[in-house]
C-alpha positions in Angstrom: 21.5 -7.5 -2.0 19.9 -10.7 -3.3 16.2 -11.0 -3.7 15.5 -14.7 -3.5 12.2 -16.0 -4.9 9.7 -17.3 -2.3 6.7 -19.5 -2.8 4.1 -16.8 -3.1 1.1 -19.0 -3.6 -2.0 -17.7 -1.9 -4.9 -20.2 -1.8 -8.4 -19.2 -0.8 -11.4 -21.4 -0.2 -15.0 -21.0 -1.3 -15.3 -24.7 -1.2 -11.6 -24.7 -2.1 -12.1 -21.6 -4.3 -14.8 -23.4 -6.2 -13.1 -26.8 -5.8 -9.7 -25.2 -6.7 -11.5 -23.6 -9.6 -12.2 -24.9 -13.0 -9.0 -23.1 -14.1 -6.7 -25.0 -11.7 -8.6 -28.2 -12.3 -7.6 -27.9 -16.0 -4.0 -27.7 -14.9 -3.3 -24.5 -16.9 -2.8 -20.8 -16.3 -5.1 -18.5 -18.1 -3.2 -15.7 -20.0 -4.7 -12.5 -21.2 -7.0 -12.6 -24.2 -4.9 -10.2 -26.2 -2.2 -12.9 -26.1 -4.4 -15.9 -26.8 -6.8 -14.5 -29.4 -9.7 -16.7 -30.5 -13.3 -16.4 -29.1 -13.6 -13.5 -26.8 -10.4 -11.9 -28.1 -9.9 -8.3 -27.5 -7.3 -6.6 -29.7 -4.8 -4.2 -28.3 -6.6 -1.4 -30.0 -9.8 -2.2 -28.1 -11.0 -1.4 -24.6 -9.7 -3.0 -21.5 -12.5 -4.9 -19.7 -12.1 -4.4 -16.0 -13.6 -6.3 -13.0 -13.5 -4.2 -9.9 -13.3 -5.7 -6.4 -14.6 -2.9 -4.3 -17.2 -0.6 -5.8 -17.9 1.9 -3.0 -15.6 4.4 -1.4 -12.2 4.5 -3.0 -13.4 1.8 -5.4 -16.0 4.2 -6.7 -13.5 6.9 -7.6 -11.0 4.4 -9.0 -13.7 3.0 -11.3 -14.8 6.4 -12.4 -11.2 7.3 -13.3 -10.6 4.1 -15.3 -13.8 4.8 -17.3 -12.8 8.4 -17.9 -9.7 7.2 -19.7 -11.9 6.4 -22.6 -10.2 3.0 -23.1 -11.8 1.0 -20.4 -15.1 -0.9 -20.1 -16.4 -1.6 -16.6 -17.6 -5.1 -17.1 -17.9 -6.5 -13.6 -18.5 -5.1 -10.1 -17.9 -6.8 -6.8 -18.6 -5.6 -3.3 -19.6 -7.2 -0.1 -21.8 -4.2 0.8 -24.5 -3.3 -1.6 -25.0 0.1 0.2 -21.6 1.4 -0.7 -21.8 -0.1 -4.2 -25.2 1.4 -5.0 -24.0 4.5 -6.8 -21.5 2.7 -9.0 -24.0 0.0 -9.8 -26.4 2.6 -10.9 -23.8 4.3 -13.0 -22.8 1.1 -14.8 -26.0 -0.9 -15.1 -24.6 -3.2 -17.7 -21.8 -4.4 -15.4 -22.5 -7.8 -13.8 -22.5 -7.6 -10.0 -21.1 -10.1 -7.5 -20.7 -10.1 -3.8 -18.0 -12.8 -3.7 -14.8 -12.0 -5.7 -13.9 -15.8 -5.8 -17.2 -16.6 -7.5 -16.6 -13.7 -10.0 -13.1 -15.0 -10.9 -14.4 -18.6 -11.2 -17.4 -17.9 -13.3 -16.4 -15.0 -15.5 -12.6 -14.9 -15.7 -12.7 -15.5 -19.5 -14.7 -12.3 -19.9 -12.4 -9.6 -18.5 -8.8 -8.6 -18.8 -8.0 -6.8 -15.6 -8.9 -6.6 -11.9 -8.9 -3.5 -9.8 -8.6 -4.1 -6.0 -10.1 -1.3 -3.8 -10.9 -3.0 -0.5 -9.5 -3.0 3.0 -5.8 -3.7 3.3 -6.1 -7.2 4.8 -7.6 -8.7 1.6 -5.5 -6.9 -1.0 -3.0 -9.6 -1.6 -5.2 -12.6 -1.7 -7.4 -11.0 -4.4 -4.5 -9.6 -6.4 -2.5 -12.7 -6.5 -5.5 -14.9 -7.4 -6.2 -12.5 -10.4 -2.5 -12.5 -11.4 -2.4 -16.3 -11.4 -5.2 -16.1 -14.0 -3.1 -13.8 -16.1 -5.1 -10.7 -15.2 -3.5 -7.2 -15.1 -4.1 -5.7 -11.6 -4.4 -2.3 -10.1 -4.2 -2.5 -6.3 -4.9 0.4 -3.9 -2.2 1.4 -1.5 -0.7 -0.1 0.5 0.0 -3.0 -1.8 -0.4 -5.5 1.0 -1.1 -5.9 4.7 2.1 -8.0 5.6 5.7 -8.0 4.6 5.3 -11.6 3.3 2.4 -10.6 1.1 4.3 -7.6 -0.4 7.2 -9.8 -1.3 4.9 -12.4 -2.8 3.1 -9.8 -5.0 6.5 -8.4 -6.1 7.6 -11.9 -7.3 4.2 -12.7 -8.8 4.3 -9.6 -11.1 7.5 -10.8 -12.6 6.4 -14.4 -12.8 3.1 -13.8 -14.6 4.4 -10.8 -16.6 1.1 -8.8 -16.2 0.7 -5.0 -16.0 0.6 -3.9 -12.4 0.0 -0.6 -10.7 -0.4 0.5 -7.1 -2.8 3.2 -6.4 -0.4 5.8 -5.2 -1.3 8.3 -7.9 1.4 10.9 -6.8 3.9 8.6 -8.5 2.6 9.9 -11.8 2.9 13.5 -10.8 5.4 16.0 -12.3 6.7 16.7 -8.8 8.5 13.5 -8.2 10.1 13.8 -11.6 11.3 17.3 -10.9 12.8 16.3 -7.6 14.7 13.5 -9.4 16.0 16.0 -12.0 17.2 18.4 -9.4 18.9 15.6 -7.4 20.5 14.0 -10.5 21.8 17.4 -11.5 23.5 17.8 -8.1 21.4 20.7 -6.9 21.4 19.6 -3.2 24.5 17.3 -3.2 24.3 13.9 -1.6 21.1 13.2 0.4 21.7 11.4 3.7 18.5 12.2 5.6 14.8 12.5 4.6 11.8 13.5 6.7 8.3 12.4 5.8 5.2 13.4 7.9 1.4 13.3 8.0 -1.5 14.4 10.1 -3.0 10.9 9.9 -4.7 9.1 11.6 -7.9 11.0 11.1 -9.9 8.1 12.5 -9.8 6.6 16.1 -6.6 4.8 17.1 -5.1 3.8 20.4 -8.5 2.6 21.7 -9.9 -0.7 23.0 -12.0 -3.0 20.8 -15.7 -2.3 21.2 -17.4 -4.6 23.7 -20.9 -4.1 22.4 -22.0 -6.5 19.7 -24.1 -4.9 16.9 -26.5 -6.2 14.3 -25.0 -6.9 10.9 -26.6 -4.6 8.3 -28.6 -6.7 5.9 -26.8 -5.3 2.9 -23.4 -6.4 4.2 -21.9 -9.9 4.0 -19.8 -9.7 7.1 -18.0 -13.0 6.6 -16.8 -12.0 3.1 -15.7 -8.6 4.5 -13.6 -10.4 7.1 -12.0 -12.6 4.5 -8.5 -13.5 5.7 -9.0 -11.8 9.1 -9.9 -13.7 12.4 -13.6 -14.3 12.9 -15.1 -11.6 15.1 -18.6 -10.3 15.9 -19.7 -7.3 13.9 -19.3 -3.9 15.7 -20.5 -0.5 14.8 -18.2 2.2 13.2 -15.7 -0.3 11.7 -17.2 -0.4 8.2 -16.7 1.4 5.9 -13.6 3.4 7.1 -12.4 3.0 10.7 -11.0 -0.4 10.0 -7.8 1.4 9.2 -6.9 1.8 12.9 -7.1 -2.0 13.7 -4.1 -4.3 13.0 -6.4 -7.2 11.9 -7.6 -5.1 8.9 -5.5 -1.9 8.4 -2.0 -0.7 8.5 -2.5 2.6 10.3 -1.2 6.0 9.2 1.8 4.5 7.5 -0.5 2.3 5.3 -2.8 5.2 4.5 -0.3 7.9 3.6 3.2 6.3 3.5 2.9 5.2 -0.1 2.0 8.7 -1.1 4.8 10.5 0.8 7.7 8.0 1.0 7.3 7.2 -2.7 9.4 10.2 -3.7 12.4 9.4 -1.6 12.3 5.9 -3.0 12.3 7.1 -6.6 14.7 10.0 -6.2 17.3 7.9 -4.3 16.6 4.4 -5.7 16.0 3.0 -2.2 15.2 -0.6 -1.9 14.9 -2.8 1.2 15.3 -1.6 4.8 18.5 -2.3 6.8 17.1 -1.5 10.3 14.2 0.3 11.9 13.4 1.8 15.3 10.4 3.6 16.6 8.7 5.6 19.4 5.0 5.7 19.7 2.4 7.9 21.4 1.1 6.6 24.8 -2.5 6.5 25.8 -3.3 7.0 29.5 -6.7 5.7 30.8 -6.2 7.1 34.3 -3.6 9.0 36.3 -0.2 7.3 35.7 -2.1 4.3 34.2 -1.2 3.4 30.6 -3.7 1.9 28.3 -2.8 -1.4 26.6 -4.5 -1.8 23.3 -2.4 -4.1 21.1 -5.2 -4.6 18.6 -5.2 -0.9 17.7 -2.6 1.2 15.9 -1.1 4.0 18.1 -2.3 7.6 18.0 1.1 8.8 16.8 4.6 7.5 16.0 8.1 8.5 14.9 9.9 5.8 12.9 13.5 5.9 11.8 14.4 3.6 8.9 17.9 3.0 7.6 18.4 2.1 3.9 21.7 0.8 2.5 23.8 2.9 0.1 22.5 3.0 -3.4 24.0 3.9 -6.8 22.7 7.4 -6.2 23.9 8.0 -2.6 27.4 8.1 -1.0 26.3 6.1 2.0 23.3 4.9 4.0 20.1 7.0 4.0 18.1 7.7 7.1 14.3 8.2 6.5 12.2 9.6 9.3 8.5 9.0 9.3 6.2 11.0 11.6 2.5 10.8 12.0 -0.3 11.9 14.4 0.5 15.6 13.6 4.2 15.4 14.6 6.5 17.3 12.2 10.2 17.9 11.9 11.8 21.2 12.8 11.3 23.8 10.1 14.4 24.2 8.0 16.3 27.5 8.6 16.2 28.2 4.9 12.4 28.4 4.9 10.8 31.8 5.6 8.7 32.1 8.8 5.4 32.4 6.9 6.1 30.0 4.1 4.2 26.7 4.0 6.1 23.6 5.2 4.3 20.9 3.3 0.5 21.0 3.1 -2.3 20.4 5.6 0.0 18.5 8.0 1.8 16.4 5.3 5.1 16.7 3.5 8.6 15.6 2.8 12.1 17.2 3.2 15.3 16.0 1.6 18.6 17.0 3.3 21.7 16.9 1.2 25.3 17.9 1.6 24.8 21.0 -0.5 21.2 22.0 0.2 17.6 20.9 0.8 14.4 20.4 -1.2 10.9 19.6 -0.1 7.4 18.8 -1.5 3.8 18.3 -0.3 1.5 15.3 -0.5 1.7 13.4 -3.8 5.0 15.2 -4.4 3.1 18.3 -5.3 4.7 21.8 -5.1 8.4 20.7 -5.2 10.7 23.4 -3.9 14.4 24.0 -3.6 15.4 25.8 -0.4 15.4 28.6 0.0 12.4 28.7 -2.2 13.8 31.5 -4.3 16.2 28.9 -5.8 13.2 27.1 -7.4 12.5 29.8 -10.0 16.3 30.4 -10.5 17.0 26.7 -11.3 18.1 26.0 -14.9 18.0 22.2 -14.6 16.4 21.0 -17.8 13.5 18.5 -18.0 14.9 15.1 -18.7 12.3 12.7 -17.5 9.1 12.0 -19.5 5.9 13.3 -17.8 2.7 11.3 -17.4 -0.2 13.1 -19.3 -2.6 14.4 -16.7 -0.2 13.8 -13.8 -1.8 12.1 -10.8 -5.2 12.0 -12.7 -3.4 10.3 -15.6 -2.2 7.4 -13.3 -5.4 5.4 -14.1 -5.3 5.9 -17.9 -1.6 5.1 -17.8 -2.3 1.6 -16.3 -5.3 1.0 -18.7 -3.2 1.9 -21.8 -0.2 -0.2 -20.6 -2.5 -3.2 -20.0 -4.0 -2.9 -23.4 -0.5 -2.7 -25.0 0.8 -5.5 -22.7 3.7 -3.4 -21.5 4.4 -3.9 -17.7 7.1 -1.3 -17.5 5.0 1.6 -18.9 3.5 2.5 -15.5 4.7 4.7 -12.7 4.2 2.3 -9.8 4.6 -1.3 -11.0 4.9 -3.9 -8.2 8.7 -4.2 -8.8 8.8 -0.7 -7.3 5.7 -0.6 -5.2 6.5 -3.9 -3.5 9.8 -2.8 -1.9 8.2 0.6 -0.9 5.3 -1.2 0.7 7.7 -3.6 2.5 9.6 -0.6 4.0 6.4 0.8 5.5 5.3 -2.6 6.8 8.8 -3.0 8.4 8.0 0.3 10.2 4.8 -1.2 11.4 6.7 -4.3 12.7 8.7 -1.9 15.0 5.5 -0.2 16.2 3.8 -3.6 17.0 6.9 -4.7 18.8 6.2 -2.0 21.4 3.1 -3.9 22.6 4.8 -7.3 23.0 4.8 -7.9 26.8 6.5 -10.5 28.9 5.4 -11.2 32.5 8.1 -10.7 35.0 9.5 -13.7 36.9 7.9 -12.5 40.2 4.5 -12.2 38.5 4.4 -8.5 39.3 3.8 -6.6 36.1 5.3 -6.9 32.6 8.4 -6.0 30.7 8.3 -4.7 27.1 11.4 -5.9 25.4 10.4 -4.5 22.0 10.5 -0.9 23.2 13.6 1.3 22.8 15.5 -1.2 20.5 16.5 -1.2 16.9 15.3 -4.1 14.7 17.9 -5.5 12.4 16.5 -6.9 9.1 17.8 -9.9 7.2 16.3 -9.3 3.8 17.2 -12.6 2.2 15.8 -14.6 5.1 12.9 -12.1 5.5 13.1 -11.9 9.3 14.3 -9.7 12.1 17.5 -11.2 13.6 17.6 -9.6 17.1 14.0 -9.8 18.4 12.3 -13.0 17.2 8.9 -12.2 18.8 8.2 -9.5 16.2 8.6 -12.0 13.3 5.1 -13.3 14.0 3.8 -10.2 12.2 5.8 -10.7 9.0 3.2 -13.2 7.8 -0.3 -13.6 9.2 -2.1 -16.8 9.8 -5.2 -16.5 7.6 -8.6 -17.6 8.9 -9.6 -21.1 8.1 -10.7 -21.3 4.5 -8.6 -18.3 3.6 -5.1 -19.7 4.1 -1.8 -18.8 2.8 0.7 -21.5 1.7 4.3 -21.0 2.9 
């Protein structure tokens, strides 16, 4: 497989990102202060100064964890909603606050070393790449990006700018995924050919029509900034701060929410890379007797995705990965006792090999060989270095790697997180293909050519080869003033 570079430039506009920004106007790229030295220099032994885009919700907990590392200073906070940011602002009163991340980068880029991105999916890539182009280390919440194009762009940018990157799938720092790798490398279950991953998500409304009632924008919220790259729409209730996950303009559904936590282990254990093909079935919503609802703006209530990955150095052939959401689960393995837990709280993963099986829960917790009695009997030694603190140490790991300037000293760098995110977004391509409708020649009803087919992926060209209509979702058209350059 070749992984051709693409032009990954993302260009935003706040009057052309402050007239293309004083940085671009100078015709230079800003590199981290620990490299440059001089005024404002922070030595590797000193604290990492972080600017956080997103200060409420997940941003609040991310910031708290960075600070708890003892090696980070929270220098800048940015959030479009002062309500959600209030607790973090109160906790870090010395941090300068912005509503517009573009203004923060333009005015204060010389005063911080790293950027944390904890905002809705549709704005992840544009913030992260803008920061990376300034030489800033970045921590980006999962999923890494909203679109396949964006994920590929961020993967290339991490290599180009040589900054320390980490995706916020903290389970990648757990002992569990490392134990699964040790068992597999030792041949405990033979050659894995099939993996099942599942979740109880969505736990927010999906498969529903867009609200028709316009609502008043809360005075604390800058709605235009919240929309960012997304199409201009009137504000509606119950979208902010959480239910955006179920709408394609902003979120990536159950796959985006939990896929990076659950599918990460198969990627690491088997060295999976880019998808070969994908097919799906999705839950149907009925609005009346025998009358299907058609809500293409909303993610479905449930789905079963089948992804095929090419043979790797750690497998004897192609690997089939099944993803199930909406509470759907695979059949319990016969090796599991009738009262033994299968995953946890509706989430889990199961590896099926030629000599046996192994499983784990969310974040790769509680890894088990099957039957579970084999787990305690295993004599496979520990060969992979653990991350101090496991999933809680995921944050300190990034902080310390950024201070040291070592891009490979993290669990989920973009060179790994990018292909993982792409696979999940490929699955979403198949889901969205179900809603592509073509009016019949007689004008009586519609056909749905994207249903019940397998999408074939050309990784180098970054396109589906056998159903062109779905390629429109590989790369979004950004709203005017927030455009992506191809």
